[in-house]
PyMOL Python script that loads the backbone (N, CA, C, O; Angstrom):
from pymol import cmd

cmd.read_pdbstr("""\
ATOM      1  N   UNK A   1     182.023  96.692 108.396  1.00  0.00           N
ATOM      2  CA  UNK A   1     181.172  95.754 108.634  1.00  0.00           C
ATOM      3  C   UNK A   1     181.700  94.776 109.642  1.00  0.00           C
ATOM      4  O   UNK A   1     182.688  94.226 109.156  1.00  0.00           O
ATOM      5  N   UNK A   2     181.466  94.384 110.725  1.00  0.00           N
ATOM      6  CA  UNK A   2     181.389  93.005 111.561  1.00  0.00           C
ATOM      7  C   UNK A   2     181.058  92.007 111.854  1.00  0.00           C
ATOM      8  O   UNK A   2     179.879  91.996 112.207  1.00  0.00           O
ATOM      9  N   UNK A   3     181.780  90.632 111.908  1.00  0.00           N
ATOM     10  CA  UNK A   3     180.766  89.553 111.972  1.00  0.00           C
ATOM     11  C   UNK A   3     181.236  88.926 113.327  1.00  0.00           C
ATOM     12  O   UNK A   3     182.352  89.018 113.838  1.00  0.00           O
ATOM     13  N   UNK A   4     179.995  88.187 113.848  1.00  0.00           N
ATOM     14  CA  UNK A   4     180.067  88.136 115.195  1.00  0.00           C
ATOM     15  C   UNK A   4     179.400  86.546 115.110  1.00  0.00           C
ATOM     16  O   UNK A   4     178.402  86.321 114.426  1.00  0.00           O
ATOM     17  N   UNK A   5     180.033  85.582 115.831  1.00  0.00           N
ATOM     18  CA  UNK A   5     179.447  84.357 116.162  1.00  0.00           C
ATOM     19  C   UNK A   5     178.373  84.146 117.217  1.00  0.00           C
ATOM     20  O   UNK A   5     178.849  84.040 118.348  1.00  0.00           O
ATOM     21  N   UNK A   6     177.163  84.066 117.153  1.00  0.00           N
ATOM     22  CA  UNK A   6     176.245  83.638 118.122  1.00  0.00           C
ATOM     23  C   UNK A   6     175.751  82.411 118.524  1.00  0.00           C
ATOM     24  O   UNK A   6     175.253  81.668 117.678  1.00  0.00           O
ATOM     25  N   UNK A   7     175.820  82.058 119.785  1.00  0.00           N
ATOM     26  CA  UNK A   7     175.768  81.086 119.985  1.00  0.00           C
ATOM     27  C   UNK A   7     174.355  80.692 120.911  1.00  0.00           C
ATOM     28  O   UNK A   7     174.085  81.399 121.881  1.00  0.00           O
ATOM     29  N   UNK A   8     173.689  79.805 120.636  1.00  0.00           N
ATOM     30  CA  UNK A   8     172.770  79.663 121.107  1.00  0.00           C
ATOM     31  C   UNK A   8     172.629  79.354 122.772  1.00  0.00           C
ATOM     32  O   UNK A   8     173.600  78.822 123.311  1.00  0.00           O
ATOM     33  N   UNK A   9     171.516  79.658 123.540  1.00  0.00           N
ATOM     34  CA  UNK A   9     171.146  79.187 125.114  1.00  0.00           C
ATOM     35  C   UNK A   9     171.103  77.704 125.023  1.00  0.00           C
ATOM     36  O   UNK A   9     171.648  77.108 125.952  1.00  0.00           O
ATOM     37  N   UNK A  10     170.592  77.038 124.135  1.00  0.00           N
ATOM     38  CA  UNK A  10     170.243  75.690 123.933  1.00  0.00           C
ATOM     39  C   UNK A  10     171.479  74.948 122.993  1.00  0.00           C
ATOM     40  O   UNK A  10     171.664  75.110 121.786  1.00  0.00           O
ATOM     41  N   UNK A  11     172.199  74.156 123.855  1.00  0.00           N
ATOM     42  CA  UNK A  11     173.183  73.467 122.946  1.00  0.00           C
ATOM     43  C   UNK A  11     172.916  72.597 121.712  1.00  0.00           C
ATOM     44  O   UNK A  11     172.139  71.642 121.747  1.00  0.00           O
ATOM     45  N   UNK A  12     173.577  72.961 120.649  1.00  0.00           N
ATOM     46  CA  UNK A  12     173.113  72.059 119.481  1.00  0.00           C
ATOM     47  C   UNK A  12     172.250  72.197 118.703  1.00  0.00           C
ATOM     48  O   UNK A  12     172.076  71.382 117.797  1.00  0.00           O
ATOM     49  N   UNK A  13     171.363  73.459 118.902  1.00  0.00           N
ATOM     50  CA  UNK A  13     169.862  73.828 118.525  1.00  0.00           C
ATOM     51  C   UNK A  13     170.353  74.378 116.664  1.00  0.00           C
ATOM     52  O   UNK A  13     171.191  75.174 116.240  1.00  0.00           O
ATOM     53  N   UNK A  14     169.553  73.666 116.129  1.00  0.00           N
ATOM     54  CA  UNK A  14     169.786  73.863 114.739  1.00  0.00           C
ATOM     55  C   UNK A  14     168.095  74.104 113.974  1.00  0.00           C
ATOM     56  O   UNK A  14     167.170  73.292 113.974  1.00  0.00           O
ATOM     57  N   UNK A  15     168.120  75.217 113.491  1.00  0.00           N
ATOM     58  CA  UNK A  15     166.878  75.972 112.976  1.00  0.00           C
ATOM     59  C   UNK A  15     166.697  77.755 113.226  1.00  0.00           C
ATOM     60  O   UNK A  15     167.598  78.331 113.834  1.00  0.00           O
ATOM     61  N   UNK A  16     165.852  78.313 112.870  1.00  0.00           N
ATOM     62  CA  UNK A  16     165.841  79.572 112.463  1.00  0.00           C
ATOM     63  C   UNK A  16     165.268  80.241 113.453  1.00  0.00           C
ATOM     64  O   UNK A  16     164.227  79.833 113.968  1.00  0.00           O
ATOM     65  N   UNK A  17     166.015  81.602 113.928  1.00  0.00           N
ATOM     66  CA  UNK A  17     165.482  82.421 115.092  1.00  0.00           C
ATOM     67  C   UNK A  17     165.407  83.877 114.190  1.00  0.00           C
ATOM     68  O   UNK A  17     166.381  84.517 113.796  1.00  0.00           O
ATOM     69  N   UNK A  18     164.301  84.131 114.031  1.00  0.00           N
ATOM     70  CA  UNK A  18     163.661  85.188 112.831  1.00  0.00           C
ATOM     71  C   UNK A  18     164.297  84.806 111.562  1.00  0.00           C
ATOM     72  O   UNK A  18     164.031  83.709 111.071  1.00  0.00           O
ATOM     73  N   UNK A  19     165.399  85.895 110.787  1.00  0.00           N
ATOM     74  CA  UNK A  19     166.012  85.501 109.827  1.00  0.00           C
ATOM     75  C   UNK A  19     167.348  85.058 109.771  1.00  0.00           C
ATOM     76  O   UNK A  19     168.166  85.047 108.851  1.00  0.00           O
ATOM     77  N   UNK A  20     167.406  84.652 111.086  1.00  0.00           N
ATOM     78  CA  UNK A  20     169.066  84.017 111.088  1.00  0.00           C
ATOM     79  C   UNK A  20     168.982  82.413 111.496  1.00  0.00           C
ATOM     80  O   UNK A  20     168.349  81.863 112.398  1.00  0.00           O
ATOM     81  N   UNK A  21     169.837  81.895 110.515  1.00  0.00           N
ATOM     82  CA  UNK A  21     169.913  80.263 110.553  1.00  0.00           C
ATOM     83  C   UNK A  21     170.946  79.931 111.612  1.00  0.00           C
ATOM     84  O   UNK A  21     171.969  80.615 111.661  1.00  0.00           O
ATOM     85  N   UNK A  22     170.748  78.874 112.515  1.00  0.00           N
ATOM     86  CA  UNK A  22     171.746  78.376 113.091  1.00  0.00           C
ATOM     87  C   UNK A  22     172.123  77.130 112.924  1.00  0.00           C
ATOM     88  O   UNK A  22     171.292  76.314 112.524  1.00  0.00           O
ATOM     89  N   UNK A  23     173.220  76.807 113.151  1.00  0.00           N
ATOM     90  CA  UNK A  23     173.307  75.115 112.956  1.00  0.00           C
ATOM     91  C   UNK A  23     174.363  74.601 114.227  1.00  0.00           C
ATOM     92  O   UNK A  23     175.443  75.108 114.530  1.00  0.00           O
ATOM     93  N   UNK A  24     173.814  73.659 114.735  1.00  0.00           N
ATOM     94  CA  UNK A  24     174.505  73.067 115.470  1.00  0.00           C
ATOM     95  C   UNK A  24     174.834  74.099 117.155  1.00  0.00           C
ATOM     96  O   UNK A  24     175.800  73.967 117.907  1.00  0.00           O
ATOM     97  N   UNK A  25     174.030  74.757 117.255  1.00  0.00           N
ATOM     98  CA  UNK A  25     174.285  76.376 118.162  1.00  0.00           C
ATOM     99  C   UNK A  25     174.995  77.204 117.694  1.00  0.00           C
ATOM    100  O   UNK A  25     175.740  77.786 118.482  1.00  0.00           O
ATOM    101  N   UNK A  26     175.035  77.518 116.478  1.00  0.00           N
ATOM    102  CA  UNK A  26     176.151  78.528 115.931  1.00  0.00           C
ATOM    103  C   UNK A  26     175.328  79.229 114.776  1.00  0.00           C
ATOM    104  O   UNK A  26     174.549  78.676 114.000  1.00  0.00           O
ATOM    105  N   UNK A  27     175.677  80.587 114.830  1.00  0.00           N
ATOM    106  CA  UNK A  27     175.501  81.349 113.543  1.00  0.00           C
ATOM    107  C   UNK A  27     176.408  82.238 113.641  1.00  0.00           C
ATOM    108  O   UNK A  27     176.871  82.704 114.682  1.00  0.00           O
ATOM    109  N   UNK A  28     176.750  82.554 112.305  1.00  0.00           N
ATOM    110  CA  UNK A  28     177.565  83.918 111.986  1.00  0.00           C
ATOM    111  C   UNK A  28     176.663  84.889 111.530  1.00  0.00           C
ATOM    112  O   UNK A  28     175.899  84.620 110.603  1.00  0.00           O
ATOM    113  N   UNK A  29     176.662  86.262 112.209  1.00  0.00           N
ATOM    114  CA  UNK A  29     175.941  87.360 111.697  1.00  0.00           C
ATOM    115  C   UNK A  29     176.623  88.441 111.511  1.00  0.00           C
ATOM    116  O   UNK A  29     177.484  88.623 112.372  1.00  0.00           O
ATOM    117  N   UNK A  30     176.531  89.469 110.447  1.00  0.00           N
ATOM    118  CA  UNK A  30     177.370  90.487 110.264  1.00  0.00           C
ATOM    119  C   UNK A  30     176.176  91.399 110.803  1.00  0.00           C
ATOM    120  O   UNK A  30     174.979  91.115 110.761  1.00  0.00           O
ATOM    121  N   UNK A  31     176.837  92.704 111.383  1.00  0.00           N
ATOM    122  CA  UNK A  31     176.193  93.795 111.702  1.00  0.00           C
ATOM    123  C   UNK A  31     175.427  94.457 110.897  1.00  0.00           C
ATOM    124  O   UNK A  31     174.753  95.350 111.411  1.00  0.00           O
ATOM    125  N   UNK A  32     175.341  94.297 109.879  1.00  0.00           N
ATOM    126  CA  UNK A  32     175.121  94.986 108.332  1.00  0.00           C
ATOM    127  C   UNK A  32     173.443  94.601 108.350  1.00  0.00           C
ATOM    128  O   UNK A  32     173.185  93.485 107.900  1.00  0.00           O
ATOM    129  N   UNK A  33     172.295  95.414 108.822  1.00  0.00           N
ATOM    130  CA  UNK A  33     170.897  94.993 108.441  1.00  0.00           C
ATOM    131  C   UNK A  33     170.791  93.951 109.831  1.00  0.00           C
ATOM    132  O   UNK A  33     169.751  93.299 109.913  1.00  0.00           O
ATOM    133  N   UNK A  34     171.408  93.844 110.482  1.00  0.00           N
ATOM    134  CA  UNK A  34     170.893  92.780 111.638  1.00  0.00           C
ATOM    135  C   UNK A  34     171.106  93.450 112.862  1.00  0.00           C
ATOM    136  O   UNK A  34     170.939  92.600 113.736  1.00  0.00           O
ATOM    137  N   UNK A  35     171.432  94.698 113.452  1.00  0.00           N
ATOM    138  CA  UNK A  35     171.602  95.327 114.732  1.00  0.00           C
ATOM    139  C   UNK A  35     170.238  94.757 115.812  1.00  0.00           C
ATOM    140  O   UNK A  35     170.321  94.389 116.983  1.00  0.00           O
ATOM    141  N   UNK A  36     169.208  94.835 115.066  1.00  0.00           N
ATOM    142  CA  UNK A  36     167.886  94.555 115.928  1.00  0.00           C
ATOM    143  C   UNK A  36     168.365  92.806 116.641  1.00  0.00           C
ATOM    144  O   UNK A  36     168.540  92.421 117.797  1.00  0.00           O
ATOM    145  N   UNK A  37     168.432  92.198 115.470  1.00  0.00           N
ATOM    146  CA  UNK A  37     168.709  90.561 115.759  1.00  0.00           C
ATOM    147  C   UNK A  37     169.630  90.514 116.827  1.00  0.00           C
ATOM    148  O   UNK A  37     169.352  89.908 117.862  1.00  0.00           O
ATOM    149  N   UNK A  38     171.174  91.363 116.596  1.00  0.00           N
ATOM    150  CA  UNK A  38     172.287  91.092 117.728  1.00  0.00           C
ATOM    151  C   UNK A  38     171.455  91.427 118.825  1.00  0.00           C
ATOM    152  O   UNK A  38     171.224  90.499 119.600  1.00  0.00           O
ATOM    153  N   UNK A  39     170.825  92.799 119.139  1.00  0.00           N
ATOM    154  CA  UNK A  39     170.439  93.298 120.487  1.00  0.00           C
ATOM    155  C   UNK A  39     169.491  92.202 121.006  1.00  0.00           C
ATOM    156  O   UNK A  39     169.429  92.124 122.233  1.00  0.00           O
ATOM    157  N   UNK A  40     168.627  91.214 120.189  1.00  0.00           N
ATOM    158  CA  UNK A  40     167.816  90.357 120.844  1.00  0.00           C
ATOM    159  C   UNK A  40     168.509  89.364 121.574  1.00  0.00           C
ATOM    160  O   UNK A  40     168.221  88.968 122.703  1.00  0.00           O
ATOM    161  N   UNK A  41     169.646  88.906 120.695  1.00  0.00           N
ATOM    162  CA  UNK A  41     170.203  87.796 120.971  1.00  0.00           C
ATOM    163  C   UNK A  41     170.923  88.054 122.768  1.00  0.00           C
ATOM    164  O   UNK A  41     170.930  87.442 123.836  1.00  0.00           O
ATOM    165  N   UNK A  42     171.396  89.206 122.264  1.00  0.00           N
ATOM    166  CA  UNK A  42     172.421  89.430 123.518  1.00  0.00           C
ATOM    167  C   UNK A  42     171.212  89.451 125.080  1.00  0.00           C
ATOM    168  O   UNK A  42     171.422  88.918 126.169  1.00  0.00           O
ATOM    169  N   UNK A  43     170.072  90.202 124.671  1.00  0.00           N
ATOM    170  CA  UNK A  43     168.877  90.219 125.702  1.00  0.00           C
ATOM    171  C   UNK A  43     168.665  89.221 125.787  1.00  0.00           C
ATOM    172  O   UNK A  43     168.705  89.045 127.004  1.00  0.00           O
ATOM    173  N   UNK A  44     168.358  87.992 125.188  1.00  0.00           N
ATOM    174  CA  UNK A  44     168.000  86.801 125.607  1.00  0.00           C
ATOM    175  C   UNK A  44     168.981  85.623 125.849  1.00  0.00           C
ATOM    176  O   UNK A  44     168.746  84.427 125.676  1.00  0.00           O
ATOM    177  N   UNK A  45     170.000  86.137 126.235  1.00  0.00           N
ATOM    178  CA  UNK A  45     171.401  85.363 126.691  1.00  0.00           C
ATOM    179  C   UNK A  45     171.996  84.394 125.837  1.00  0.00           C
ATOM    180  O   UNK A  45     172.360  83.344 126.366  1.00  0.00           O
ATOM    181  N   UNK A  46     172.174  84.559 124.534  1.00  0.00           N
ATOM    182  CA  UNK A  46     172.791  84.242 123.640  1.00  0.00           C
ATOM    183  C   UNK A  46     173.960  84.696 123.987  1.00  0.00           C
ATOM    184  O   UNK A  46     174.026  85.685 124.716  1.00  0.00           O
ATOM    185  N   UNK A  47     175.196  83.998 123.488  1.00  0.00           N
ATOM    186  CA  UNK A  47     176.516  84.678 123.486  1.00  0.00           C
ATOM    187  C   UNK A  47     177.062  85.181 122.166  1.00  0.00           C
ATOM    188  O   UNK A  47     177.131  84.464 121.168  1.00  0.00           O
ATOM    189  N   UNK A  48     177.470  86.520 122.210  1.00  0.00           N
ATOM    190  CA  UNK A  48     177.222  86.784 120.832  1.00  0.00           C
ATOM    191  C   UNK A  48     178.979  87.497 120.879  1.00  0.00           C
ATOM    192  O   UNK A  48     179.259  88.520 121.504  1.00  0.00           O
ATOM    193  N   UNK A  49     179.778  86.842 120.234  1.00  0.00           N
ATOM    194  CA  UNK A  49     181.131  87.281 120.223  1.00  0.00           C
ATOM    195  C   UNK A  49     181.809  87.633 118.800  1.00  0.00           C
ATOM    196  O   UNK A  49     181.767  86.825 117.872  1.00  0.00           O
ATOM    197  N   UNK A  50     182.420  88.858 118.691  1.00  0.00           N
ATOM    198  CA  UNK A  50     183.319  89.375 117.771  1.00  0.00           C
ATOM    199  C   UNK A  50     184.231  88.558 117.025  1.00  0.00           C
ATOM    200  O   UNK A  50     185.303  88.416 117.613  1.00  0.00           O
ATOM    201  N   UNK A  51     184.154  88.005 115.973  1.00  0.00           N
ATOM    202  CA  UNK A  51     185.045  86.909 115.330  1.00  0.00           C
ATOM    203  C   UNK A  51     186.297  87.458 115.493  1.00  0.00           C
ATOM    204  O   UNK A  51     187.127  86.556 115.607  1.00  0.00           O
ATOM    205  N   UNK A  52     186.910  88.846 115.569  1.00  0.00           N
ATOM    206  CA  UNK A  52     188.176  89.259 115.375  1.00  0.00           C
ATOM    207  C   UNK A  52     188.846  88.725 116.608  1.00  0.00           C
ATOM    208  O   UNK A  52     190.013  88.336 116.643  1.00  0.00           O
ATOM    209  N   UNK A  53     187.913  88.742 117.729  1.00  0.00           N
ATOM    210  CA  UNK A  53     188.484  88.418 119.146  1.00  0.00           C
ATOM    211  C   UNK A  53     188.476  86.670 119.437  1.00  0.00           C
ATOM    212  O   UNK A  53     188.712  86.074 120.488  1.00  0.00           O
ATOM    213  N   UNK A  54     188.178  86.229 118.332  1.00  0.00           N
ATOM    214  CA  UNK A  54     188.379  84.226 118.206  1.00  0.00           C
ATOM    215  C   UNK A  54     189.431  83.830 117.555  1.00  0.00           C
ATOM    216  O   UNK A  54     189.789  84.415 116.533  1.00  0.00           O
ATOM    217  N   UNK A  55     190.126  82.707 118.083  1.00  0.00           N
ATOM    218  CA  UNK A  55     191.044  81.927 117.518  1.00  0.00           C
ATOM    219  C   UNK A  55     190.265  81.648 115.962  1.00  0.00           C
ATOM    220  O   UNK A  55     189.082  81.367 115.773  1.00  0.00           O
ATOM    221  N   UNK A  56     191.594  81.866 114.727  1.00  0.00           N
ATOM    222  CA  UNK A  56     191.158  81.518 113.446  1.00  0.00           C
ATOM    223  C   UNK A  56     190.563  80.369 113.296  1.00  0.00           C
ATOM    224  O   UNK A  56     189.699  80.339 112.420  1.00  0.00           O
ATOM    225  N   UNK A  57     190.781  79.315 113.945  1.00  0.00           N
ATOM    226  CA  UNK A  57     190.136  77.935 113.910  1.00  0.00           C
ATOM    227  C   UNK A  57     188.739  77.862 113.986  1.00  0.00           C
ATOM    228  O   UNK A  57     187.980  77.016 113.515  1.00  0.00           O
ATOM    229  N   UNK A  58     188.483  78.957 114.705  1.00  0.00           N
ATOM    230  CA  UNK A  58     187.170  78.806 115.371  1.00  0.00           C
ATOM    231  C   UNK A  58     186.184  79.743 114.495  1.00  0.00           C
ATOM    232  O   UNK A  58     185.017  79.747 114.885  1.00  0.00           O
ATOM    233  N   UNK A  59     186.493  80.545 113.354  1.00  0.00           N
ATOM    234  CA  UNK A  59     185.769  81.216 112.507  1.00  0.00           C
ATOM    235  C   UNK A  59     185.872  80.736 111.080  1.00  0.00           C
ATOM    236  O   UNK A  59     185.316  81.421 110.221  1.00  0.00           O
ATOM    237  N   UNK A  60     186.455  79.744 110.758  1.00  0.00           N
ATOM    238  CA  UNK A  60     186.672  79.218 109.505  1.00  0.00           C
ATOM    239  C   UNK A  60     184.853  78.976 108.696  1.00  0.00           C
ATOM    240  O   UNK A  60     183.960  78.249 109.132  1.00  0.00           O
ATOM    241  N   UNK A  61     184.817  79.796 107.553  1.00  0.00           N
ATOM    242  CA  UNK A  61     183.410  79.872 107.013  1.00  0.00           C
ATOM    243  C   UNK A  61     182.761  81.045 107.498  1.00  0.00           C
ATOM    244  O   UNK A  61     181.772  81.340 106.827  1.00  0.00           O
ATOM    245  N   UNK A  62     182.959  81.658 108.266  1.00  0.00           N
ATOM    246  CA  UNK A  62     182.322  82.943 108.942  1.00  0.00           C
ATOM    247  C   UNK A  62     182.082  83.877 107.801  1.00  0.00           C
ATOM    248  O   UNK A  62     180.904  84.212 107.683  1.00  0.00           O
ATOM    249  N   UNK A  63     182.606  84.189 107.257  1.00  0.00           N
ATOM    250  CA  UNK A  63     182.175  85.360 105.921  1.00  0.00           C
ATOM    251  C   UNK A  63     181.148  84.517 105.045  1.00  0.00           C
ATOM    252  O   UNK A  63     180.043  85.029 104.860  1.00  0.00           O
ATOM    253  N   UNK A  64     181.380  83.431 104.563  1.00  0.00           N
ATOM    254  CA  UNK A  64     180.526  82.548 103.987  1.00  0.00           C
ATOM    255  C   UNK A  64     179.103  82.682 104.601  1.00  0.00           C
ATOM    256  O   UNK A  64     178.137  83.248 104.089  1.00  0.00           O
ATOM    257  N   UNK A  65     179.172  82.011 105.869  1.00  0.00           N
ATOM    258  CA  UNK A  65     178.023  82.220 106.541  1.00  0.00           C
ATOM    259  C   UNK A  65     177.318  83.414 106.859  1.00  0.00           C
ATOM    260  O   UNK A  65     176.137  83.328 107.194  1.00  0.00           O
ATOM    261  N   UNK A  66     177.947  84.632 106.793  1.00  0.00           N
ATOM    262  CA  UNK A  66     177.422  85.871 107.099  1.00  0.00           C
ATOM    263  C   UNK A  66     176.679  86.256 105.716  1.00  0.00           C
ATOM    264  O   UNK A  66     175.524  86.680 105.673  1.00  0.00           O
ATOM    265  N   UNK A  67     177.470  86.058 104.642  1.00  0.00           N
ATOM    266  CA  UNK A  67     177.137  86.326 103.341  1.00  0.00           C
ATOM    267  C   UNK A  67     175.663  85.382 103.308  1.00  0.00           C
ATOM    268  O   UNK A  67     174.669  86.089 103.138  1.00  0.00           O
ATOM    269  N   UNK A  68     175.438  84.186 103.419  1.00  0.00           N
ATOM    270  CA  UNK A  68     174.446  83.576 103.441  1.00  0.00           C
ATOM    271  C   UNK A  68     172.912  84.121 103.728  1.00  0.00           C
ATOM    272  O   UNK A  68     171.899  84.366 103.073  1.00  0.00           O
ATOM    273  N   UNK A  69     173.365  84.164 105.131  1.00  0.00           N
ATOM    274  CA  UNK A  69     172.458  85.210 105.946  1.00  0.00           C
ATOM    275  C   UNK A  69     172.115  86.457 105.342  1.00  0.00           C
ATOM    276  O   UNK A  69     170.914  86.721 105.274  1.00  0.00           O
ATOM    277  N   UNK A  70     172.833  87.163 104.951  1.00  0.00           N
ATOM    278  CA  UNK A  70     172.401  88.532 104.169  1.00  0.00           C
ATOM    279  C   UNK A  70     171.467  88.022 103.034  1.00  0.00           C
ATOM    280  O   UNK A  70     170.314  88.430 102.897  1.00  0.00           O
ATOM    281  N   UNK A  71     172.205  86.863 102.031  1.00  0.00           N
ATOM    282  CA  UNK A  71     171.380  86.760 100.879  1.00  0.00           C
ATOM    283  C   UNK A  71     169.854  86.034 100.862  1.00  0.00           C
ATOM    284  O   UNK A  71     169.058  86.089  99.924  1.00  0.00           O
ATOM    285  N   UNK A  72     169.680  85.415 102.013  1.00  0.00           N
ATOM    286  CA  UNK A  72     168.486  84.852 102.598  1.00  0.00           C
ATOM    287  C   UNK A  72     167.404  85.989 102.922  1.00  0.00           C
ATOM    288  O   UNK A  72     166.210  85.916 102.628  1.00  0.00           O
ATOM    289  N   UNK A  73     167.947  86.906 103.489  1.00  0.00           N
ATOM    290  CA  UNK A  73     167.064  88.167 104.081  1.00  0.00           C
ATOM    291  C   UNK A  73     167.142  88.761 102.738  1.00  0.00           C
ATOM    292  O   UNK A  73     165.984  89.140 102.559  1.00  0.00           O
ATOM    293  N   UNK A  74     167.845  89.083 101.640  1.00  0.00           N
ATOM    294  CA  UNK A  74     167.431  89.544 100.272  1.00  0.00           C
ATOM    295  C   UNK A  74     166.472  89.105  99.937  1.00  0.00           C
ATOM    296  O   UNK A  74     165.384  89.680  99.900  1.00  0.00           O
ATOM    297  N   UNK A  75     166.731  87.927  99.612  1.00  0.00           N
ATOM    298  CA  UNK A  75     165.538  86.841  99.150  1.00  0.00           C
ATOM    299  C   UNK A  75     164.212  86.889  99.535  1.00  0.00           C
ATOM    300  O   UNK A  75     163.285  86.896  98.725  1.00  0.00           O
ATOM    301  N   UNK A  76     164.064  86.925 100.886  1.00  0.00           N
ATOM    302  CA  UNK A  76     162.932  87.252 101.425  1.00  0.00           C
ATOM    303  C   UNK A  76     162.433  88.425 101.475  1.00  0.00           C
ATOM    304  O   UNK A  76     161.330  88.552 102.006  1.00  0.00           O
ATOM    305  N   UNK A  77     163.003  89.387 101.025  1.00  0.00           N
ATOM    306  CA  UNK A  77     162.549  90.860 100.912  1.00  0.00           C
ATOM    307  C   UNK A  77     161.784  90.699  99.387  1.00  0.00           C
ATOM    308  O   UNK A  77     160.605  90.953  99.141  1.00  0.00           O
ATOM    309  N   UNK A  78     162.918  90.156  98.366  1.00  0.00           N
ATOM    310  CA  UNK A  78     162.604  90.201  96.890  1.00  0.00           C
ATOM    311  C   UNK A  78     160.972  89.246  96.625  1.00  0.00           C
ATOM    312  O   UNK A  78     160.098  89.664  95.866  1.00  0.00           O
ATOM    313  N   UNK A  79     160.840  87.790  97.521  1.00  0.00           N
ATOM    314  CA  UNK A  79     159.675  87.118  97.737  1.00  0.00           C
ATOM    315  C   UNK A  79     158.354  87.955  98.478  1.00  0.00           C
ATOM    316  O   UNK A  79     157.180  87.583  98.476  1.00  0.00           O
ATOM    317  N   UNK A  80     158.840  89.028  99.023  1.00  0.00           N
ATOM    318  CA  UNK A  80     157.467  89.796  99.579  1.00  0.00           C
ATOM    319  C   UNK A  80     157.028  90.962  98.738  1.00  0.00           C
ATOM    320  O   UNK A  80     155.863  91.358  98.766  1.00  0.00           O
ATOM    321  N   UNK A  81     158.233  91.673  97.770  1.00  0.00           N
ATOM    322  CA  UNK A  81     157.929  92.340  96.460  1.00  0.00           C
ATOM    323  C   UNK A  81     157.122  91.832  95.758  1.00  0.00           C
ATOM    324  O   UNK A  81     156.113  92.372  95.303  1.00  0.00           O
ATOM    325  N   UNK A  82     157.571  90.470  95.558  1.00  0.00           N
ATOM    326  CA  UNK A  82     156.840  89.854  94.297  1.00  0.00           C
ATOM    327  C   UNK A  82     155.325  89.629  94.776  1.00  0.00           C
ATOM    328  O   UNK A  82     154.383  89.972  94.061  1.00  0.00           O
ATOM    329  N   UNK A  83     155.156  89.047  95.998  1.00  0.00           N
ATOM    330  CA  UNK A  83     153.882  88.874  96.593  1.00  0.00           C
ATOM    331  C   UNK A  83     152.964  90.023  96.458  1.00  0.00           C
ATOM    332  O   UNK A  83     151.874  89.949  95.890  1.00  0.00           O
ATOM    333  N   UNK A  84     153.542  91.296  97.109  1.00  0.00           N
ATOM    334  CA  UNK A  84     152.758  92.211  96.488  1.00  0.00           C
ATOM    335  C   UNK A  84     152.338  92.919  95.291  1.00  0.00           C
ATOM    336  O   UNK A  84     151.289  93.551  95.166  1.00  0.00           O
ATOM    337  N   UNK A  85     153.319  92.744  94.358  1.00  0.00           N
ATOM    338  CA  UNK A  85     153.058  93.497  92.819  1.00  0.00           C
ATOM    339  C   UNK A  85     152.392  91.701  92.251  1.00  0.00           C
ATOM    340  O   UNK A  85     152.600  91.502  91.055  1.00  0.00           O
ATOM    341  N   UNK A  86     151.854  90.817  92.811  1.00  0.00           N
ATOM    342  CA  UNK A  86     150.997  89.772  91.776  1.00  0.00           C
ATOM    343  C   UNK A  86     150.032  89.913  92.515  1.00  0.00           C
ATOM    344  O   UNK A  86     149.883  89.996  93.735  1.00  0.00           O
ATOM    345  N   UNK A  87     149.165  89.940  91.355  1.00  0.00           N
ATOM    346  CA  UNK A  87     147.354  89.790  92.046  1.00  0.00           C
ATOM    347  C   UNK A  87     147.179  88.626  92.253  1.00  0.00           C
ATOM    348  O   UNK A  87     147.746  87.633  91.797  1.00  0.00           O
ATOM    349  N   UNK A  88     146.190  88.773  93.120  1.00  0.00           N
ATOM    350  CA  UNK A  88     145.791  87.614  94.215  1.00  0.00           C
ATOM    351  C   UNK A  88     144.639  86.826  93.099  1.00  0.00           C
ATOM    352  O   UNK A  88     144.372  85.634  93.251  1.00  0.00           O
ATOM    353  N   UNK A  89     144.215  87.388  92.340  1.00  0.00           N
ATOM    354  CA  UNK A  89     143.392  86.430  91.244  1.00  0.00           C
ATOM    355  C   UNK A  89     144.134  86.648  90.017  1.00  0.00           C
ATOM    356  O   UNK A  89     144.214  87.778  89.537  1.00  0.00           O
ATOM    357  N   UNK A  90     144.674  85.651  89.483  1.00  0.00           N
ATOM    358  CA  UNK A  90     145.511  85.542  88.015  1.00  0.00           C
ATOM    359  C   UNK A  90     144.536  85.941  86.908  1.00  0.00           C
ATOM    360  O   UNK A  90     145.102  86.305  85.877  1.00  0.00           O
ATOM    361  N   UNK A  91     143.004  85.959  86.880  1.00  0.00           N
ATOM    362  CA  UNK A  91     142.290  86.042  85.611  1.00  0.00           C
ATOM    363  C   UNK A  91     142.386  87.754  85.520  1.00  0.00           C
ATOM    364  O   UNK A  91     142.280  88.415  84.487  1.00  0.00           O
ATOM    365  N   UNK A  92     142.628  88.293  86.962  1.00  0.00           N
ATOM    366  CA  UNK A  92     142.342  89.911  87.027  1.00  0.00           C
ATOM    367  C   UNK A  92     143.660  90.215  86.136  1.00  0.00           C
ATOM    368  O   UNK A  92     143.502  90.809  85.069  1.00  0.00           O
ATOM    369  N   UNK A  93     144.655  89.911  86.452  1.00  0.00           N
ATOM    370  CA  UNK A  93     146.021  90.093  85.515  1.00  0.00           C
ATOM    371  C   UNK A  93     146.121  89.926  84.425  1.00  0.00           C
ATOM    372  O   UNK A  93     147.092  90.503  83.935  1.00  0.00           O
ATOM    373  N   UNK A  94     145.239  89.091  83.436  1.00  0.00           N
ATOM    374  CA  UNK A  94     145.429  88.675  82.338  1.00  0.00           C
ATOM    375  C   UNK A  94     144.657  89.497  81.349  1.00  0.00           C
ATOM    376  O   UNK A  94     143.507  89.851  81.612  1.00  0.00           O
ATOM    377  N   UNK A  95     145.322  89.854  80.077  1.00  0.00           N
ATOM    378  CA  UNK A  95     144.830  90.491  79.334  1.00  0.00           C
ATOM    379  C   UNK A  95     143.974  90.142  78.143  1.00  0.00           C
ATOM    380  O   UNK A  95     144.341  89.238  77.393  1.00  0.00           O
ATOM    381  N   UNK A  96     143.075  90.673  77.967  1.00  0.00           N
ATOM    382  CA  UNK A  96     142.136  89.405  76.661  1.00  0.00           C
ATOM    383  C   UNK A  96     142.338  90.298  75.186  1.00  0.00           C
ATOM    384  O   UNK A  96     141.894  89.853  74.128  1.00  0.00           O
TER     385      UNK A  96
END
""", "prot")
cmd.dss("prot")
cmd.show_as("cartoon", "prot")
cmd.util.cbc("prot")
cmd.orient("prot")
């Protein structure tokens, strides 16, 4: 697993781009299950840097941030599975 620091083209942007959350213009993204996002970011002019190439003081919290991103993606998948498994009419799922 490689972790990248992604910097938005809009300085200071805070918000989501797809499943990736940015804070003050930066996000730490692992390449596990995020290859498509990294390709998108590179193609759209985001700066994508391998954290191994950065000074240590610039990568504090990178592992935690990448793990949060992974957990958010897992959470979204679980919510989608739950929504698909839950009947749209609760009365249909109730047994009498």
